[in-house]
C-alpha positions as CSV (number, residue, x, y, z in Angstrom):
1,X,-10.3,-19.6,4.3
2,X,-8.1,-21.2,7.0
3,X,-7.0,-18.9,9.8
4,X,-4.6,-19.7,12.7
5,X,-3.4,-17.9,15.8
6,X,0.4,-18.1,16.4
7,X,2.8,-16.1,18.5
8,X,5.9,-16.7,16.4
9,X,6.3,-16.4,12.6
10,X,6.8,-19.8,11.1
11,X,9.8,-20.6,8.9
12,X,7.5,-21.2,5.9
13,X,3.9,-20.8,4.8
14,X,1.6,-23.0,2.8
15,X,0.2,-19.9,1.0
16,X,-3.3,-20.7,2.2
17,X,-3.5,-20.0,5.9
18,X,-4.1,-16.6,7.3
19,X,-1.8,-16.1,10.4
20,X,-2.8,-13.9,13.3
21,X,0.1,-12.9,15.6
22,X,-1.3,-11.2,18.7
23,X,1.0,-9.5,21.2
24,X,3.1,-12.0,23.1
25,X,2.8,-10.0,26.3
26,X,1.7,-6.4,26.1
27,X,3.7,-4.2,28.4
28,X,2.3,-0.6,28.8
29,X,5.6,0.8,30.0
30,X,7.5,-0.7,27.1
31,X,4.9,0.6,24.6
32,X,5.0,4.1,26.2
33,X,8.8,4.2,26.0
34,X,9.1,2.9,22.4
35,X,6.5,5.5,21.2
36,X,7.6,8.3,23.4
37,X,9.4,10.3,20.7
38,X,6.0,10.6,18.9
39,X,4.8,12.8,21.8
40,X,5.0,16.5,21.2
41,X,3.8,16.4,17.6
42,X,0.9,14.2,18.7
43,X,-0.5,14.0,22.3
44,X,-0.5,11.1,24.6
45,X,-4.3,10.8,24.1
46,X,-3.8,10.6,20.4
47,X,-1.1,7.9,20.9
48,X,-3.8,5.9,22.7
49,X,-6.1,6.4,19.7
50,X,-3.4,5.0,17.4
51,X,-2.9,2.0,19.7
52,X,-6.5,1.1,19.2
53,X,-6.5,1.4,15.4
54,X,-6.3,-1.3,12.7
55,X,-4.5,-0.5,9.4
56,X,-4.6,-2.8,6.4
57,X,-1.6,-2.7,3.9
58,X,-2.4,-4.5,0.7
59,X,0.9,-5.4,-1.0
60,X,4.3,-5.9,0.6
61,X,6.5,-4.6,-2.2
62,X,8.4,-1.3,-2.6
63,X,6.1,0.8,-0.5
64,X,3.7,-1.6,1.3
65,X,6.1,-3.3,3.6
66,X,7.8,0.0,4.5
67,X,4.4,1.4,5.3
68,X,3.7,-1.5,7.6
69,X,7.0,-0.9,9.3
70,X,6.2,2.8,9.8
71,X,2.8,2.0,11.3
72,X,4.4,-0.5,13.6
73,X,6.9,2.0,14.8
74,X,4.1,4.6,15.1
75,X,2.4,2.3,17.5
76,X,-0.6,1.1,15.5
77,X,-2.4,-1.7,17.4
78,X,-3.1,-4.1,14.5
79,X,-1.5,-4.2,11.1
80,X,-2.8,-6.5,8.4
81,X,-0.5,-7.3,5.4
82,X,-1.4,-9.2,2.2
83,X,0.8,-10.3,-0.6
84,X,0.8,-13.6,-2.7
85,X,4.2,-13.1,-4.3
86,X,7.8,-14.2,-3.4
87,X,10.9,-12.0,-3.4
88,X,13.3,-12.1,-6.4
89,X,16.7,-10.5,-6.8
90,X,15.4,-7.4,-8.5
91,X,13.3,-6.5,-5.4
92,X,16.5,-6.0,-3.3
93,X,16.9,-2.4,-4.5
94,X,13.8,-1.1,-2.7
95,X,11.7,-3.6,-0.7
96,X,11.8,-3.7,3.1
97,X,12.2,-7.5,3.6
98,X,14.0,-8.2,0.4
99,X,17.6,-9.5,0.7
100,X,20.0,-12.2,-0.2
101,X,18.4,-14.7,2.3
102,X,14.8,-14.0,1.4
103,X,14.9,-14.5,-2.4
104,X,12.1,-17.0,-3.1
105,X,10.5,-16.4,0.2
106,X,6.9,-15.3,0.6
107,X,6.8,-11.5,0.8
108,X,4.1,-11.5,3.5
109,X,5.9,-14.1,5.6
110,X,9.3,-12.3,5.4
111,X,7.7,-8.9,6.1
112,X,5.8,-10.3,9.2
113,X,9.0,-11.8,10.5
114,X,10.9,-8.4,10.3
115,X,7.9,-6.6,11.8
116,X,7.9,-9.1,14.7
117,X,11.6,-8.5,15.2
118,X,11.0,-4.8,15.7
119,X,8.3,-5.2,18.4
120,X,6.0,-7.9,19.6
121,X,3.3,-5.6,21.2
122,X,1.2,-5.0,18.1
123,X,-1.0,-7.6,16.4
124,X,0.2,-8.6,12.9
125,X,-2.2,-10.4,10.6
126,X,-0.6,-12.0,7.5
127,X,-2.5,-12.9,4.3
128,X,-0.1,-14.9,2.1
129,X,-2.9,-15.4,-0.4
130,X,-2.9,-11.7,-1.1
131,X,-6.1,-10.0,-1.9
132,X,-8.6,-12.4,-3.5
133,X,-12.2,-13.3,-3.3
134,X,-11.6,-15.7,-0.4
135,X,-9.7,-13.1,1.8
136,X,-10.9,-9.6,0.9
137,X,-13.9,-9.4,3.3
138,X,-11.8,-10.6,6.2
139,X,-8.9,-8.3,5.3
140,X,-11.2,-5.2,5.1
141,X,-13.6,-5.9,8.0
142,X,-12.6,-3.9,11.1
143,X,-9.9,-1.7,9.4
144,X,-9.9,2.0,10.2
145,X,-8.0,2.7,7.0
146,X,-6.4,0.7,4.2
147,X,-3.3,1.4,2.1
148,X,-3.6,0.1,-1.5
149,X,-0.1,-0.9,-2.6
150,X,-1.3,-3.8,-4.8
151,X,1.1,-4.7,-7.5
152,X,0.9,-2.5,-10.6
153,X,-0.6,-5.0,-13.0
154,X,-3.1,-6.6,-10.5
155,X,-6.1,-4.6,-11.6
156,X,-8.5,-7.3,-10.5
157,X,-7.4,-7.6,-6.9
158,X,-7.3,-3.8,-6.7
159,X,-10.9,-3.3,-7.7
160,X,-11.9,-6.2,-5.5
161,X,-10.3,-4.5,-2.5
162,X,-11.8,-1.1,-3.3
163,X,-15.3,-2.5,-3.7
164,X,-15.1,-4.4,-0.3
165,X,-13.8,-1.2,1.4
166,X,-16.7,0.8,0.0
167,X,-19.2,-1.7,1.3
168,X,-17.5,-1.5,4.7
169,X,-17.2,2.3,4.7
170,X,-13.4,2.2,5.0
171,X,-11.2,4.8,3.3
172,X,-8.3,3.7,1.0
173,X,-5.1,5.6,0.4
174,X,-3.2,4.8,-2.8
175,X,0.2,6.2,-3.3
176,X,2.7,5.5,-6.1
177,X,6.4,6.0,-6.7
178,X,7.1,7.5,-10.2
179,X,10.5,8.9,-10.9
180,X,11.5,11.1,-8.0
181,X,7.9,11.9,-7.1
182,X,4.7,10.5,-5.8
183,X,0.9,11.0,-6.0
184,X,-1.5,10.3,-3.2
185,X,-5.1,9.4,-3.8
186,X,-7.9,9.0,-1.2
187,X,-10.9,6.8,-2.0
188,X,-14.0,6.7,0.1
189,X,-17.6,5.7,-0.4
190,X,-18.1,9.4,-1.4
191,X,-15.3,9.6,-4.0
192,X,-15.0,8.6,-7.6
193,X,-14.3,4.8,-7.8
194,X,-11.2,3.1,-9.1
195,X,-13.4,1.2,-11.6
196,X,-14.5,4.4,-13.2
197,X,-10.9,5.6,-13.4
198,X,-9.8,2.3,-15.0
199,X,-12.8,1.9,-17.2
200,X,-13.0,-1.7,-16.2
201,X,-15.7,-3.9,-14.5
202,X,-14.6,-6.3,-11.8
203,X,-15.0,-9.4,-14.1
204,X,-13.0,-7.7,-16.9
205,X,-10.2,-6.7,-14.4
206,X,-10.1,-10.2,-12.8
207,X,-9.8,-11.9,-16.2
208,X,-6.9,-9.5,-17.2
209,X,-5.2,-10.3,-13.9
210,X,-5.7,-14.0,-14.4
211,X,-4.3,-13.9,-17.9
212,X,-1.3,-11.9,-16.9
213,X,-0.5,-14.0,-13.9
214,X,-0.7,-17.3,-15.9
215,X,1.3,-15.8,-18.8
216,X,-1.6,-16.2,-21.2
217,X,-2.2,-12.5,-21.8
218,X,-1.8,-11.2,-25.3
219,X,0.3,-8.0,-25.9
220,X,-3.0,-6.2,-26.4
221,X,-4.2,-7.2,-22.9
222,X,-0.9,-6.1,-21.3
223,X,-1.1,-2.8,-23.1
224,X,-4.7,-2.3,-21.9
225,X,-3.7,-2.8,-18.3
226,X,-0.8,-0.4,-18.6
227,X,-3.0,2.2,-20.3
228,X,-5.7,1.9,-17.6
229,X,-3.3,2.1,-14.6
230,X,-1.1,4.9,-16.0
231,X,-4.2,6.9,-17.2
232,X,-5.8,6.6,-13.8
233,X,-3.0,6.9,-11.3
234,X,-0.3,8.7,-13.2
235,X,-1.9,11.8,-14.7
236,X,1.5,13.0,-15.9
237,X,4.7,11.0,-16.5
238,X,7.7,13.0,-15.5
239,X,11.0,13.3,-17.4
240,X,14.2,14.5,-15.9
241,X,16.5,14.2,-19.0
242,X,16.5,16.6,-21.9
243,X,14.8,15.0,-24.9
244,X,12.8,12.7,-22.6
245,X,15.2,9.8,-23.3
246,X,14.6,8.5,-19.8
247,X,10.8,8.5,-20.2
248,X,11.1,6.4,-23.4
249,X,13.3,3.9,-21.7
250,X,10.9,3.7,-18.7
251,X,7.9,3.0,-20.9
252,X,9.8,0.4,-22.8
253,X,10.7,-1.4,-19.6
254,X,7.2,-1.2,-18.3
255,X,5.8,-2.8,-21.4
256,X,8.2,-5.7,-20.6
257,X,6.9,-5.9,-17.0
258,X,10.1,-4.4,-15.6
259,X,8.9,-1.2,-14.0
260,X,11.6,1.3,-13.3
261,X,11.7,2.3,-9.6
262,X,14.7,4.2,-8.3
263,X,15.9,2.8,-4.9
264,X,15.8,6.3,-3.2
265,X,12.1,7.1,-4.0
266,X,10.0,4.6,-2.1
267,X,11.2,5.7,1.3
268,X,10.3,9.3,0.4
269,X,6.9,8.3,-0.9
270,X,6.3,6.0,2.1
271,X,6.9,8.8,4.6
272,X,4.6,11.1,2.7
273,X,1.7,8.7,2.7
274,X,2.3,7.5,6.3
275,X,2.0,11.1,7.5
276,X,-1.2,11.6,5.6
277,X,-2.6,8.3,7.0
278,X,-1.7,9.5,10.5
279,X,-3.6,12.8,10.0
280,X,-6.6,10.7,8.7
281,X,-6.5,8.4,11.8
282,X,-6.5,11.5,14.0
283,X,-9.1,13.4,12.1
284,X,-11.6,13.1,15.0
285,X,-9.0,14.2,17.6
286,X,-9.8,17.1,19.9
287,X,-6.5,18.6,18.9
288,X,-7.1,21.2,16.1
289,X,-4.3,21.3,13.5
290,X,-3.5,23.6,10.6
291,X,-3.1,20.6,8.2
292,X,-4.3,20.7,4.6
293,X,-6.7,17.8,4.1
294,X,-6.1,15.1,1.5
295,X,-8.7,15.7,-1.3
296,X,-11.0,12.9,-2.4
297,X,-10.7,11.5,-5.9
298,X,-11.0,13.2,-8.3
299,X,-8.2,15.0,-6.6
300,X,-4.8,14.1,-5.3
301,X,-1.6,15.4,-3.6
302,X,1.6,15.6,-5.6
303,X,5.3,15.9,-4.6
304,X,8.4,15.7,-6.7
305,X,11.7,16.2,-4.9
306,X,13.8,16.5,-8.1
307,X,11.7,19.4,-9.4
308,X,10.9,20.7,-5.9
309,X,7.3,20.8,-6.8
310,X,4.2,20.1,-4.6
311,X,0.6,20.8,-5.4
312,X,-3.0,19.9,-4.4
313,X,-5.2,19.0,-7.3
314,X,-9.0,19.0,-6.8
315,X,-12.2,18.5,-8.7
316,X,-10.6,17.7,-12.0
317,X,-11.2,14.5,-14.0
318,X,-7.9,13.8,-15.8
319,X,-8.7,10.3,-17.2
320,X,-10.7,9.5,-20.4
321,X,-12.8,6.4,-20.4
Protein backbone atom coordinates (compact mmCIF):
# COMPACT_ATOMS: atom_id res chain seq x y z
CA UNK A 1 0.00 0.00 0.00
CA UNK A 2 1.35 3.41 -0.99
CA UNK A 3 0.76 6.28 1.45
CA UNK A 4 1.58 9.96 1.04
CA UNK A 5 1.25 13.07 3.22
CA UNK A 6 -0.16 16.14 1.45
CA UNK A 7 -1.70 19.39 2.70
CA UNK A 8 -3.98 20.08 -0.28
CA UNK A 9 -6.36 17.65 -1.96
CA UNK A 10 -5.05 16.86 -5.46
CA UNK A 11 -7.22 17.32 -8.55
CA UNK A 12 -7.24 13.58 -9.23
CA UNK A 13 -6.23 10.28 -7.66
CA UNK A 14 -4.49 7.22 -9.05
CA UNK A 15 -6.87 5.08 -6.99
CA UNK A 16 -3.94 3.36 -5.28
CA UNK A 17 -2.38 5.94 -2.97
CA UNK A 18 -3.67 6.62 0.54
CA UNK A 19 -3.53 10.35 1.19
CA UNK A 20 -3.08 11.76 4.67
CA UNK A 21 -3.97 15.44 5.03
CA UNK A 22 -2.85 16.76 8.43
CA UNK A 23 -3.94 20.17 9.70
CA UNK A 24 -2.26 22.95 7.75
CA UNK A 25 -1.84 25.08 10.85
CA UNK A 26 -3.80 24.22 13.95
CA UNK A 27 -5.19 27.33 15.62
CA UNK A 28 -6.64 26.68 19.09
CA UNK A 29 -8.68 29.90 19.05
CA UNK A 30 -10.21 29.09 15.65
CA UNK A 31 -11.03 25.53 16.72
CA UNK A 32 -12.61 26.75 19.95
CA UNK A 33 -14.75 29.27 18.08
CA UNK A 34 -15.87 26.91 15.33
CA UNK A 35 -16.93 24.27 17.88
CA UNK A 36 -18.27 26.72 20.46
CA UNK A 37 -21.96 26.02 19.75
CA UNK A 38 -21.40 22.40 20.85
CA UNK A 39 -20.73 23.63 24.37
CA UNK A 40 -23.69 23.39 26.69
CA UNK A 41 -24.89 20.02 25.46
CA UNK A 42 -21.34 18.79 25.91
CA UNK A 43 -18.61 20.28 28.11
CA UNK A 44 -15.36 21.93 27.08
CA UNK A 45 -13.52 18.94 28.53
CA UNK A 46 -15.59 16.61 26.35
CA UNK A 47 -14.85 18.76 23.31
CA UNK A 48 -11.16 18.17 24.00
CA UNK A 49 -11.86 14.43 24.17
CA UNK A 50 -13.49 14.64 20.75
CA UNK A 51 -10.55 16.60 19.34
CA UNK A 52 -8.30 13.66 20.20
CA UNK A 53 -10.49 10.95 18.67
CA UNK A 54 -10.19 9.13 15.35
CA UNK A 55 -13.32 8.05 13.48
CA UNK A 56 -13.35 5.81 10.42
CA UNK A 57 -16.13 6.13 7.84
CA UNK A 58 -16.21 3.24 5.37
CA UNK A 59 -18.21 4.37 2.34
CA UNK A 60 -18.76 7.90 1.00
CA UNK A 61 -22.24 7.40 -0.40
CA UNK A 62 -25.65 8.52 0.83
CA UNK A 63 -24.79 8.46 4.52
CA UNK A 64 -21.04 7.96 4.81
CA UNK A 65 -19.86 11.29 3.44
CA UNK A 66 -22.54 13.17 5.38
CA UNK A 67 -21.33 11.42 8.54
CA UNK A 68 -17.77 12.52 7.80
CA UNK A 69 -19.06 16.08 7.43
CA UNK A 70 -20.92 15.90 10.76
CA UNK A 71 -17.84 14.54 12.54
CA UNK A 72 -15.69 17.30 11.06
CA UNK A 73 -18.12 19.99 12.20
CA UNK A 74 -18.29 18.27 15.59
CA UNK A 75 -14.53 18.73 15.90
CA UNK A 76 -13.26 15.14 15.58
CA UNK A 77 -9.47 15.24 15.30
CA UNK A 78 -8.96 12.62 12.59
CA UNK A 79 -11.48 11.31 10.07
CA UNK A 80 -10.70 8.42 7.76
CA UNK A 81 -12.82 7.92 4.64
CA UNK A 82 -12.75 4.97 2.25
CA UNK A 83 -14.56 4.43 -1.06
CA UNK A 84 -13.44 2.95 -4.39
CA UNK A 85 -16.35 4.18 -6.50
CA UNK A 86 -16.94 7.30 -8.61
CA UNK A 87 -20.04 9.47 -8.64
CA UNK A 88 -22.77 9.03 -11.22
CA UNK A 89 -25.79 11.21 -11.96
CA UNK A 90 -28.14 9.09 -9.82
CA UNK A 91 -26.07 9.92 -6.72
CA UNK A 92 -26.95 13.62 -6.89
CA UNK A 93 -30.25 13.13 -5.06
CA UNK A 94 -28.59 12.27 -1.75
CA UNK A 95 -24.78 12.12 -1.62
CA UNK A 96 -22.79 14.90 0.07
CA UNK A 97 -20.16 15.51 -2.63
CA UNK A 98 -22.26 14.46 -5.64
CA UNK A 99 -23.07 17.19 -8.17
CA UNK A 100 -22.89 18.18 -11.79
CA UNK A 101 -19.14 18.78 -11.65
CA UNK A 102 -18.21 15.60 -9.73
CA UNK A 103 -19.85 12.99 -11.97
CA UNK A 104 -17.12 10.48 -12.77
CA UNK A 105 -14.91 11.73 -9.91
CA UNK A 106 -13.66 9.52 -7.07
CA UNK A 107 -16.13 9.68 -4.17
CA UNK A 108 -13.31 9.63 -1.63
CA UNK A 109 -11.43 12.41 -3.41
CA UNK A 110 -14.45 14.69 -3.86
CA UNK A 111 -15.52 14.11 -0.26
CA UNK A 112 -12.04 14.92 1.05
CA UNK A 113 -12.01 18.15 -0.96
CA UNK A 114 -15.36 19.30 0.46
CA UNK A 115 -14.30 18.40 4.00
CA UNK A 116 -11.09 20.39 3.56
CA UNK A 117 -13.11 23.35 2.32
CA UNK A 118 -15.08 23.35 5.58
CA UNK A 119 -12.07 23.35 7.88
CA UNK A 120 -8.37 22.57 7.69
CA UNK A 121 -7.73 21.87 11.37
CA UNK A 122 -8.68 18.17 11.38
CA UNK A 123 -6.68 15.36 9.82
CA UNK A 124 -8.37 13.71 6.83
CA UNK A 125 -7.11 10.33 5.63
CA UNK A 126 -8.43 9.23 2.24
CA UNK A 127 -8.52 5.63 1.00
CA UNK A 128 -9.55 5.71 -2.69
CA UNK A 129 -9.12 1.92 -2.89
CA UNK A 130 -11.99 1.50 -0.47
CA UNK A 131 -11.95 -1.32 2.07
CA UNK A 132 -9.86 -4.20 0.74
CA UNK A 133 -7.26 -6.65 1.99
CA UNK A 134 -4.49 -4.16 1.32
CA UNK A 135 -6.04 -1.25 3.25
CA UNK A 136 -8.27 -2.67 5.97
CA UNK A 137 -5.68 -3.03 8.76
CA UNK A 138 -4.36 0.51 8.18
CA UNK A 139 -7.89 1.91 8.07
CA UNK A 140 -8.94 0.25 11.34
CA UNK A 141 -5.75 0.64 13.38
CA UNK A 142 -6.01 3.54 15.82
CA UNK A 143 -9.72 4.24 15.26
CA UNK A 144 -11.87 4.92 18.32
CA UNK A 145 -15.00 3.93 16.41
CA UNK A 146 -15.96 3.05 12.83
CA UNK A 147 -19.12 3.72 10.82
CA UNK A 148 -19.90 0.95 8.35
CA UNK A 149 -21.58 2.60 5.38
CA UNK A 150 -20.15 0.15 2.86
CA UNK A 151 -22.17 -0.18 -0.35
CA UNK A 152 -25.21 -2.51 -0.04
CA UNK A 153 -23.94 -5.30 -2.32
CA UNK A 154 -20.31 -5.27 -1.06
CA UNK A 155 -20.68 -8.11 1.45
CA UNK A 156 -17.00 -9.11 1.14
CA UNK A 157 -15.46 -5.75 2.09
CA UNK A 158 -18.05 -5.39 4.87
CA UNK A 159 -17.08 -8.69 6.51
CA UNK A 160 -13.40 -7.87 5.97
CA UNK A 161 -13.91 -4.57 7.82
CA UNK A 162 -15.80 -6.16 10.70
CA UNK A 163 -13.22 -8.90 11.22
CA UNK A 164 -10.36 -6.39 11.33
CA UNK A 165 -12.29 -4.19 13.76
CA UNK A 166 -12.93 -7.13 16.08
CA UNK A 167 -9.23 -8.01 16.08
CA UNK A 168 -8.43 -4.39 16.98
CA UNK A 169 -11.19 -4.14 19.59
CA UNK A 170 -12.92 -1.29 17.74
CA UNK A 171 -16.71 -0.85 17.78
CA UNK A 172 -18.63 -0.52 14.51
CA UNK A 173 -21.91 1.32 13.97
CA UNK A 174 -23.99 0.31 10.96
CA UNK A 175 -26.98 2.46 10.06
CA UNK A 176 -29.20 2.17 6.99
CA UNK A 177 -31.80 4.30 5.27
CA UNK A 178 -34.94 2.38 4.34
CA UNK A 179 -38.03 4.28 3.31
CA UNK A 180 -38.53 7.09 5.83
CA UNK A 181 -36.79 5.25 8.64
CA UNK A 182 -33.50 3.87 9.84
CA UNK A 183 -32.03 1.11 11.97
CA UNK A 184 -28.82 1.39 13.95
CA UNK A 185 -26.69 -1.63 14.85
CA UNK A 186 -23.65 -1.70 17.15
CA UNK A 187 -21.06 -4.43 16.59
CA UNK A 188 -18.24 -5.05 19.08
CA UNK A 189 -16.01 -8.04 19.88
CA UNK A 190 -18.74 -9.04 22.36
CA UNK A 191 -21.66 -8.86 19.91
CA UNK A 192 -23.01 -11.25 17.33
CA UNK A 193 -20.94 -11.02 14.14
CA UNK A 194 -21.98 -9.78 10.72
CA UNK A 195 -20.86 -13.12 9.25
CA UNK A 196 -23.35 -15.01 11.40
CA UNK A 197 -26.11 -12.61 10.38
CA UNK A 198 -25.25 -12.95 6.68
CA UNK A 199 -24.63 -16.69 6.89
CA UNK A 200 -21.47 -16.20 4.81
CA UNK A 201 -17.79 -16.90 5.34
CA UNK A 202 -15.28 -14.26 4.27
CA UNK A 203 -14.14 -16.25 1.19
CA UNK A 204 -17.76 -16.76 0.10
CA UNK A 205 -18.56 -13.09 0.56
CA UNK A 206 -15.43 -11.92 -1.26
CA UNK A 207 -16.25 -14.13 -4.25
CA UNK A 208 -19.81 -12.80 -4.39
CA UNK A 209 -18.51 -9.23 -4.29
CA UNK A 210 -15.91 -9.95 -6.99
CA UNK A 211 -18.51 -11.52 -9.27
CA UNK A 212 -20.96 -8.65 -8.80
CA UNK A 213 -18.32 -5.99 -9.38
CA UNK A 214 -17.02 -7.69 -12.54
CA UNK A 215 -20.57 -8.24 -13.86
CA UNK A 216 -19.98 -12.01 -13.79
CA UNK A 217 -22.57 -12.76 -11.12
CA UNK A 218 -25.49 -15.02 -11.94
CA UNK A 219 -29.05 -13.93 -10.99
CA UNK A 220 -28.88 -16.49 -8.18
CA UNK A 221 -25.75 -14.85 -6.77
CA UNK A 222 -27.37 -11.44 -6.86
CA UNK A 223 -30.46 -12.77 -5.11
CA UNK A 224 -28.31 -14.43 -2.46
CA UNK A 225 -26.62 -11.14 -1.61
CA UNK A 226 -29.94 -9.28 -1.45
CA UNK A 227 -31.46 -11.96 0.78
CA UNK A 228 -28.42 -11.98 3.09
CA UNK A 229 -28.25 -8.21 3.54
CA UNK A 230 -32.00 -7.59 3.82
CA UNK A 231 -32.44 -10.54 6.19
CA UNK A 232 -29.65 -9.31 8.44
CA UNK A 233 -29.92 -5.52 8.40
CA UNK A 234 -33.58 -4.89 7.50
CA UNK A 235 -35.65 -7.08 9.86
CA UNK A 236 -38.86 -5.55 8.48
CA UNK A 237 -39.38 -3.77 5.17
CA UNK A 238 -41.79 -0.86 5.61
CA UNK A 239 -44.61 0.04 3.26
CA UNK A 240 -46.35 3.41 3.20
CA UNK A 241 -48.92 2.78 0.47
CA UNK A 242 -52.08 0.70 0.81
CA UNK A 243 -51.71 -2.64 -0.89
CA UNK A 244 -47.92 -2.42 -0.49
CA UNK A 245 -47.52 -1.28 -4.09
CA UNK A 246 -44.49 0.82 -3.14
CA UNK A 247 -42.77 -2.17 -1.53
CA UNK A 248 -43.18 -4.30 -4.67
CA UNK A 249 -41.65 -1.53 -6.76
CA UNK A 250 -38.77 -1.06 -4.30
CA UNK A 251 -37.91 -4.78 -4.33
CA UNK A 252 -38.06 -4.89 -8.13
CA UNK A 253 -35.65 -1.97 -8.40
CA UNK A 254 -33.31 -3.51 -5.81
CA UNK A 255 -33.11 -6.72 -7.84
CA UNK A 256 -31.89 -4.56 -10.75
CA UNK A 257 -29.25 -2.91 -8.57
CA UNK A 258 -31.21 0.36 -8.35
CA UNK A 259 -31.93 0.73 -4.65
CA UNK A 260 -34.67 3.24 -3.87
CA UNK A 261 -33.43 5.94 -1.47
CA UNK A 262 -35.60 9.00 -1.00
CA UNK A 263 -33.49 12.20 -0.92
CA UNK A 264 -34.91 13.38 2.41
CA UNK A 265 -34.06 10.30 4.48
CA UNK A 266 -30.23 10.07 4.56
CA UNK A 267 -29.88 13.44 6.38
CA UNK A 268 -32.31 12.24 9.06
CA UNK A 269 -30.56 8.87 9.44
CA UNK A 270 -27.15 10.52 9.42
CA UNK A 271 -28.05 12.83 12.30
CA UNK A 272 -29.43 9.87 14.23
CA UNK A 273 -26.28 7.76 13.94
CA UNK A 274 -23.94 10.75 14.45
CA UNK A 275 -25.60 11.50 17.80
CA UNK A 276 -25.27 7.86 18.85
CA UNK A 277 -21.60 7.84 17.84
CA UNK A 278 -21.07 11.01 19.91
CA UNK A 279 -22.55 9.33 22.99
CA UNK A 280 -20.31 6.32 22.34
CA UNK A 281 -17.20 8.49 22.11
CA UNK A 282 -18.14 10.18 25.39
CA UNK A 283 -19.09 6.98 27.20
CA UNK A 284 -16.11 7.35 29.57
CA UNK A 285 -16.75 11.03 30.29
CA UNK A 286 -17.19 12.12 33.90
CA UNK A 287 -20.49 13.74 32.88
CA UNK A 288 -23.40 11.42 33.72
CA UNK A 289 -26.21 11.56 31.16
CA UNK A 290 -29.68 10.04 31.09
CA UNK A 291 -29.15 8.56 27.63
CA UNK A 292 -30.45 5.18 26.52
CA UNK A 293 -27.46 3.06 25.43
CA UNK A 294 -27.28 1.55 21.95
CA UNK A 295 -27.82 -2.20 22.38
CA UNK A 296 -25.30 -4.64 20.96
CA UNK A 297 -26.36 -6.95 18.14
CA UNK A 298 -28.63 -8.91 18.39
CA UNK A 299 -30.41 -5.66 19.05
CA UNK A 300 -30.86 -2.33 17.37
CA UNK A 301 -32.48 1.08 17.52
CA UNK A 302 -35.30 1.93 15.10
CA UNK A 303 -36.86 5.22 14.05
CA UNK A 304 -39.43 5.88 11.32
CA UNK A 305 -40.54 9.50 10.87
CA UNK A 306 -43.46 8.66 8.55
CA UNK A 307 -45.03 6.33 11.08
CA UNK A 308 -43.73 8.34 14.07
CA UNK A 309 -42.37 5.17 15.62
CA UNK A 310 -39.23 4.54 17.63
CA UNK A 311 -38.21 1.43 19.52
CA UNK A 312 -35.30 -0.38 21.14
CA UNK A 313 -34.99 -4.03 20.18
CA UNK A 314 -32.81 -6.25 22.37
CA UNK A 315 -31.83 -9.89 22.68
CA UNK A 316 -33.83 -11.14 19.70
CA UNK A 317 -32.39 -13.04 16.73
CA UNK A 318 -34.50 -12.07 13.71
CA UNK A 319 -32.47 -13.65 10.92
CA UNK A 320 -32.53 -17.34 9.92
CA UNK A 321 -29.31 -18.88 8.61
